[in-house]
GUPARO-396712 format. One record per residue: residue number from 0; x, y, z of N, C-alpha, C, O in turn. Coordinates in Angstrom, 1 decimal. Layout:
<sites>
[site NUM,[X,Y,Z],[X,Y,Z],[X,Y,Z],[X,Y,Z]] ...
</sites>
This chain:
<sites>
[site 0,[-79.2,9.1,-13.1],[-78.2,8.2,-13.9],[-78.1,7.4,-12.8],[-78.7,7.6,-11.8]] [site 1,[-77.2,6.4,-13.1],[-77.2,5.0,-13.0],[-75.6,5.3,-12.8],[-75.1,6.2,-13.4]] [site 2,[-75.1,4.7,-12.0],[-73.6,4.4,-12.0],[-72.8,3.2,-11.3],[-72.9,3.1,-10.1]] [site 3,[-72.2,2.4,-11.9],[-71.9,1.1,-11.2],[-70.7,1.8,-9.9],[-70.1,2.8,-10.0]] [site 4,[-70.7,0.7,-8.6],[-69.9,1.4,-7.6],[-68.6,0.9,-7.6],[-67.8,1.0,-6.7]] [site 5,[-68.4,0.3,-8.8],[-66.8,0.1,-9.0],[-66.5,0.2,-10.5],[-66.9,-0.6,-11.4]] [site 6,[-65.8,1.2,-10.4],[-65.3,1.4,-12.0],[-64.0,1.5,-12.6],[-63.2,1.4,-11.6]] [site 7,[-63.4,1.6,-13.6],[-62.2,1.5,-13.6],[-61.9,2.5,-14.0],[-62.9,2.9,-14.6]] [site 8,[-60.8,3.6,-14.0],[-60.3,5.1,-14.2],[-59.2,5.2,-13.4],[-58.9,4.7,-12.3]] [site 9,[-58.7,5.9,-14.2],[-57.1,6.6,-14.0],[-56.8,7.0,-12.6],[-57.5,7.8,-12.0]] [site 10,[-55.6,6.4,-12.2],[-55.4,6.6,-10.2],[-53.9,7.8,-10.3],[-52.7,7.4,-10.1]] [site 11,[-54.2,8.9,-10.5],[-52.7,9.6,-10.4],[-51.2,9.4,-9.1],[-50.2,10.0,-9.0]] [site 12,[-51.8,8.4,-8.4],[-51.3,7.5,-7.2],[-50.1,6.9,-7.8],[-48.9,7.2,-7.7]] [site 13,[-50.9,5.3,-8.5],[-50.5,4.7,-9.1],[-50.0,5.1,-10.5],[-48.9,4.7,-11.0]] [site 14,[-50.8,5.7,-11.2],[-50.0,6.7,-12.9],[-50.9,5.3,-13.4],[-50.2,4.9,-14.3]] [site 15,[-52.1,4.3,-13.2],[-52.2,3.8,-14.0],[-53.5,3.2,-13.8],[-54.1,3.3,-12.7]] [site 16,[-54.3,2.4,-15.1],[-55.6,2.4,-14.7],[-56.2,1.3,-14.0],[-56.6,0.3,-14.5]] [site 17,[-56.3,1.6,-12.4],[-57.5,0.8,-11.8],[-58.6,0.7,-11.5],[-59.4,1.5,-12.2]] [site 18,[-59.3,0.0,-10.6],[-60.5,-0.2,-10.3],[-60.9,0.7,-9.0],[-60.5,0.2,-8.0]] [site 19,[-61.6,1.7,-9.0],[-61.7,2.1,-7.7],[-63.2,1.9,-7.5],[-63.9,1.3,-8.4]] [site 20,[-63.7,2.4,-6.1],[-64.8,2.4,-5.3],[-65.7,4.2,-5.6],[-65.0,5.2,-5.9]] [site 21,[-66.6,4.1,-5.4],[-67.3,4.9,-5.9],[-68.2,5.5,-4.9],[-69.0,4.6,-4.6]] [site 22,[-68.4,6.7,-4.3],[-69.1,6.9,-2.9],[-69.5,8.3,-3.2],[-68.7,9.1,-3.9]] [site 23,[-70.7,8.8,-2.5],[-71.3,10.0,-3.1],[-70.9,10.8,-1.5],[-71.0,10.6,-0.3]] [site 24,[-70.5,11.7,-2.1],[-70.1,12.6,-1.0],[-71.0,13.5,-0.3],[-71.5,14.5,-0.8]] [site 25,[-71.2,13.1,1.0],[-72.1,13.9,1.7],[-72.0,15.3,2.2],[-70.8,15.7,1.9]] [site 26,[-72.4,16.2,2.7],[-72.2,17.6,3.1],[-71.8,17.5,4.1],[-72.6,16.9,4.8]] [site 27,[-70.6,17.9,4.7],[-70.2,18.6,5.8],[-71.1,19.8,6.9],[-71.7,20.7,6.3]] [site 28,[-71.1,19.8,8.2],[-71.9,20.4,8.9],[-71.2,22.0,8.4],[-70.0,22.2,8.4]] [site 29,[-72.2,23.2,7.8],[-71.3,24.6,7.9],[-70.6,25.0,9.3],[-70.9,24.5,10.5]] [site 30,[-69.7,25.9,9.0],[-68.9,26.6,10.3],[-69.6,27.7,11.1],[-70.3,28.4,10.4]] [site 31,[-69.4,28.0,12.3],[-70.5,29.1,12.5],[-69.6,30.3,12.9],[-70.0,31.4,13.2]] [site 32,[-68.0,29.9,12.7],[-67.0,30.6,12.4],[-66.9,31.4,11.7],[-66.8,32.6,12.0]] [site 33,[-67.0,30.8,10.3],[-66.9,31.4,9.2],[-67.5,32.8,9.0],[-68.6,33.2,9.3]] [site 34,[-66.5,33.8,8.2],[-67.3,35.2,8.4],[-68.2,35.7,7.6],[-68.9,36.7,7.8]] [site 35,[-68.3,34.9,6.6],[-69.6,34.9,6.2],[-71.4,34.6,6.9],[-72.6,35.0,6.8]] [site 36,[-70.6,33.8,7.5],[-71.7,33.0,9.2],[-72.2,34.6,9.5],[-73.1,35.3,9.0]] [site 37,[-70.7,34.7,10.7],[-70.7,35.8,11.3],[-71.2,37.3,11.0],[-71.7,38.0,11.8]] [site 38,[-71.1,37.5,9.8],[-71.7,38.5,9.5],[-73.3,38.3,8.9],[-74.0,39.4,8.8]] [site 39,[-73.9,37.3,8.6],[-75.0,36.9,8.8],[-75.9,36.8,10.0],[-77.2,36.8,9.9]] [site 40,[-75.3,36.7,11.0],[-75.9,36.5,12.3],[-75.6,37.7,12.7],[-76.2,37.7,13.8]] [site 41,[-75.0,38.6,12.7],[-74.7,40.0,13.1],[-76.1,40.7,12.0],[-77.2,41.0,12.3]] [site 42,[-75.8,40.8,11.3],[-77.1,41.3,10.5],[-78.7,41.2,11.0],[-79.7,42.0,11.1]] [site 43,[-78.6,40.2,11.2],[-80.5,39.1,11.5],[-80.8,39.3,12.5],[-82.0,39.3,12.8]] [site 44,[-79.4,39.9,13.7],[-80.0,40.0,15.3],[-80.4,41.2,15.1],[-80.3,42.0,14.1]] [site 45,[-81.3,41.3,16.6],[-81.9,42.4,16.8],[-83.2,42.8,16.4],[-84.1,42.0,16.6]] [site 46,[-83.5,44.0,15.8],[-84.8,44.4,15.2],[-84.5,44.2,13.7],[-83.4,44.0,13.2]] [site 47,[-85.4,44.2,13.3],[-85.8,44.7,11.6],[-86.2,43.2,10.9],[-86.2,42.2,11.5]] [site 48,[-86.4,43.4,9.8],[-86.5,41.7,9.3],[-85.3,41.3,8.3],[-84.2,41.8,8.3]] [site 49,[-85.7,40.5,7.5],[-84.2,39.7,6.9],[-83.6,40.8,5.9],[-84.2,41.9,5.5]] [site 50,[-82.4,40.4,5.6],[-81.6,41.5,5.1],[-81.6,41.7,3.8],[-81.2,42.7,3.2]] [site 51,[-82.2,40.0,3.1],[-82.1,40.4,1.6],[-83.7,39.4,1.4],[-84.4,38.8,2.1]] [site 52,[-83.6,39.9,0.0],[-85.1,39.1,-0.4],[-85.1,38.0,-0.8],[-84.2,37.5,-1.5]] [site 53,[-86.2,37.3,-0.4],[-86.2,35.7,-1.1],[-86.1,35.3,-2.2],[-86.8,35.9,-2.9]] [site 54,[-85.6,34.7,-2.7],[-85.1,34.1,-3.8],[-86.7,33.4,-4.7],[-87.4,32.5,-4.3]] [site 55,[-86.8,33.9,-5.7],[-88.2,34.3,-6.3],[-88.1,32.8,-7.4],[-87.1,32.1,-7.8]] [site 56,[-89.3,32.7,-7.6],[-89.1,31.0,-8.8],[-88.5,29.6,-8.6],[-87.7,29.8,-7.7]] [site 57,[-88.5,28.7,-9.0],[-88.7,27.3,-8.6],[-87.1,26.7,-8.6],[-86.1,27.3,-9.1]] [site 58,[-87.2,25.8,-8.0],[-85.7,25.1,-7.3],[-84.9,24.9,-9.0],[-85.5,25.5,-9.9]] [site 59,[-84.2,24.4,-9.2],[-83.3,23.9,-10.6],[-83.6,22.3,-10.8],[-83.5,21.4,-10.0]] [site 60,[-83.9,22.2,-12.1],[-84.4,21.2,-12.0],[-83.4,19.7,-11.9],[-83.8,18.6,-12.1]] [site 61,[-81.7,20.2,-11.5],[-80.9,19.0,-11.3],[-80.1,20.1,-10.1],[-80.2,21.3,-9.9]] [site 62,[-79.3,19.0,-9.4],[-78.8,18.9,-7.6],[-77.3,18.4,-8.3],[-77.3,17.5,-9.0]] [site 63,[-76.2,19.1,-8.0],[-75.0,18.4,-7.6],[-74.5,17.6,-7.1],[-74.4,17.5,-5.8]] [site 64,[-73.8,16.6,-8.1],[-73.3,15.3,-7.0],[-71.9,15.5,-7.3],[-71.4,15.9,-8.4]] [site 65,[-71.3,15.0,-5.6],[-70.4,15.4,-5.5],[-69.9,13.8,-5.4],[-70.7,13.1,-4.8]] [site 66,[-68.6,13.2,-6.1],[-68.4,11.8,-5.6],[-66.8,11.9,-5.2],[-66.1,13.0,-5.3]] [site 67,[-66.3,10.7,-4.7],[-65.2,10.5,-3.7],[-64.6,9.1,-4.4],[-65.4,8.1,-4.4]] [site 68,[-63.6,8.9,-4.9],[-62.8,7.6,-6.2],[-62.0,7.6,-5.1],[-61.3,8.6,-4.7]] [site 69,[-61.9,6.0,-4.4],[-60.8,4.9,-3.5],[-60.6,4.1,-4.6],[-61.4,3.5,-5.2]] [site 70,[-58.8,4.1,-4.9],[-58.3,3.1,-5.1],[-58.2,1.9,-4.5],[-57.6,1.9,-3.4]] [site 71,[-58.7,1.0,-5.0],[-58.2,-0.5,-4.5],[-57.1,-1.2,-4.4],[-56.9,-2.2,-3.7]] [site 72,[-56.2,-0.8,-5.2],[-54.2,-0.9,-5.1],[-53.9,-0.3,-3.9],[-53.3,-1.0,-3.0]] [site 73,[-54.2,1.4,-3.9],[-53.2,2.2,-3.4],[-54.1,2.9,-2.0],[-53.7,3.8,-1.3]] [site 74,[-55.0,2.4,-1.9],[-56.1,3.2,-0.6],[-56.2,4.7,-1.0],[-56.4,5.5,-0.1]] [site 75,[-56.0,5.1,-2.3],[-55.9,6.7,-2.1],[-56.8,7.1,-2.7],[-57.2,6.6,-3.8]] [site 76,[-57.6,8.7,-1.8],[-58.8,8.3,-2.3],[-59.0,10.0,-2.7],[-58.2,10.7,-2.0]] [site 77,[-59.8,10.8,-3.7],[-59.6,11.6,-4.0],[-61.1,12.1,-4.7],[-62.0,11.3,-5.0]] [site 78,[-61.1,13.7,-5.0],[-62.6,13.9,-5.6],[-62.6,14.3,-6.7],[-61.5,14.7,-7.0]] [site 79,[-63.4,14.4,-7.7],[-63.8,14.4,-9.1],[-64.4,15.8,-8.9],[-64.6,16.3,-7.7]] [site 80,[-64.7,16.7,-10.0],[-65.5,17.9,-9.6],[-67.1,17.4,-10.0],[-67.6,16.5,-10.6]] [site 81,[-67.4,18.2,-9.4],[-69.5,17.8,-9.5],[-70.0,17.7,-10.7],[-69.8,18.5,-11.6]] [site 82,[-71.1,16.4,-10.7],[-71.7,16.4,-11.8],[-73.0,16.9,-11.4],[-73.3,17.2,-10.2]] [site 83,[-73.8,17.0,-12.6],[-75.2,17.3,-12.3],[-76.0,16.3,-13.1],[-75.9,15.9,-14.2]] [site 84,[-76.9,16.0,-12.0],[-77.9,14.8,-12.3],[-79.3,15.3,-11.6],[-79.4,16.0,-10.6]] [site 85,[-80.0,14.9,-12.2],[-81.8,14.8,-11.4],[-82.0,13.9,-10.2],[-82.2,14.3,-9.0]] [site 86,[-81.7,12.4,-10.9],[-81.5,11.4,-9.7],[-80.1,10.8,-9.8],[-79.5,10.9,-10.9]] [site 87,[-79.6,10.1,-8.9],[-78.3,9.9,-9.2],[-78.1,8.4,-8.4],[-78.4,8.5,-7.2]] [site 88,[-77.9,7.5,-8.7],[-78.1,5.9,-8.2],[-76.5,4.9,-8.3],[-76.0,4.4,-9.3]] [site 89,[-76.3,5.0,-7.4],[-75.1,3.8,-7.1],[-75.7,2.6,-7.5],[-76.7,2.1,-6.8]] [site 90,[-75.1,2.0,-8.4],[-76.0,0.0,-9.1],[-74.4,-0.8,-8.4],[-73.3,-0.2,-8.1]] [site 91,[-74.8,-2.1,-8.2],[-73.7,-3.1,-7.8],[-73.2,-3.5,-9.5],[-72.2,-4.3,-9.6]] 
</sites>
């Protein structure tokens, strides 16, 4: 999927349609302190195998792409709900 780097869409801050910059959001490093990760570390530590079976089958054909929009007028930014795409490319 090809998408322009600048797009005209609604800005909730300005409450009008403005030119906005589009950026692909990178995934941040997962925290080691969240409860799910602490539980996972507890279960996998010590003797014994992995606590759950390995996933069967193949990968999904599409990946989720998160986009961040930044208004050129008021400089505010926000994320939209993610979309699915096999390939994603920002064009000029």
